[in-house]
Wavefront OBJ file of the C-alpha trace (Angstrom):
o trace
v 9.497 2.164 5.588
v 8.028 1.717 8.202
v 5.553 -1.173 8.381
v 3.324 -3.055 11.212
v 1.615 -6.127 11.197
v -1.450 -8.734 13.232
v -1.774 -12.106 12.699
v -5.467 -13.011 14.172
v -6.108 -16.188 13.861
v -6.885 -16.716 10.070
v -6.597 -13.030 8.749
v -3.695 -10.651 8.309
v -3.913 -7.502 8.713
v -0.567 -5.045 7.730
v -0.037 -1.405 7.767
v 2.832 0.235 6.433
v 4.137 4.425 5.520
v 6.914 5.362 3.154
v 8.617 8.539 2.270
v 11.233 9.201 -0.484
v 13.024 12.900 -0.899
v 15.273 14.237 -4.651
v 14.578 10.970 -6.140
v 13.685 11.750 -9.449
v 14.596 15.459 -9.104
v 16.046 17.943 -6.736
v 13.201 18.956 -4.119
v 10.253 15.817 -5.183
v 9.575 14.461 -2.109
v 6.587 11.981 -2.129
v 4.982 9.372 0.781
v 2.645 6.303 0.661
v 0.941 5.265 3.578
v -0.853 1.287 2.106
v -3.107 -1.059 4.712
v -3.223 -4.408 3.549
v -5.906 -7.820 4.818
v -5.543 -11.263 4.039
v -8.383 -14.034 5.172
v -7.241 -17.655 4.769
v -9.628 -19.434 3.594
v -7.264 -23.071 5.132
v -10.720 -25.663 3.953
v -10.615 -24.762 0.475
v -7.349 -23.930 0.105
v -7.203 -20.142 -0.654
v -6.227 -17.059 0.498
v -8.095 -13.671 -0.029
v -6.394 -10.079 -0.941
v -7.791 -6.406 -0.257
v -5.473 -4.072 0.080
v -5.740 0.053 -0.661
v -3.073 2.345 -0.882
v -2.746 5.764 -1.328
v 0.625 7.861 -3.124
v 1.351 11.731 -2.402
v 3.728 13.680 -4.278
v 5.386 17.298 -4.022
v 6.640 18.358 -7.615
v 7.742 22.548 -7.827
v 8.021 23.667 -10.447
v 5.350 21.578 -12.207
v 1.932 22.899 -12.555
v -0.368 21.109 -10.037
v 3.021 21.113 -7.038
v 1.059 18.604 -4.905
v -0.006 15.466 -6.441
v -2.046 14.438 -3.846
v -5.127 11.567 -4.253
v -3.413 8.618 -6.266
v -5.496 6.084 -4.732
v -4.790 2.288 -4.980
v -7.296 -0.653 -4.556
v -6.329 -4.757 -5.381
v -8.232 -7.302 -5.138
v -6.703 -11.029 -5.403
v -7.151 -14.261 -4.649
v -4.282 -17.079 -4.009
v -5.143 -20.707 -4.561
v -3.388 -23.755 -3.511
v -3.153 -26.604 -5.341
l 1 2 3 4 5 6 7 8 9 10 11 12 13 14 15 16 17 18 19 20 21 22 23 24 25 26 27 28 29 30 31 32 33 34 35 36 37 38 39 40 41 42 43 44 45 46 47 48 49 50 51 52 53 54 55 56 57 58 59 60 61 62 63 64 65 66 67 68 69 70 71 72 73 74 75 76 77 78 79 80 81
């Protein structure tokens, strides 16, 4: 997995990429790409998290050999008290 990150004041960003080969079965290849941002609201002890990830799988022999386009978006918050 490759990951890059940046911290800009009260906002942080990250980008990552992962690749797998022959994990589930012979000749199966998969990859994922993700981006994320975290915004800190220090006065409220809160962080807001936004993330997007895209998954793809090349599965020879299946009815749909290229399983592209599985997208996942998440939104979350962490509150410290």
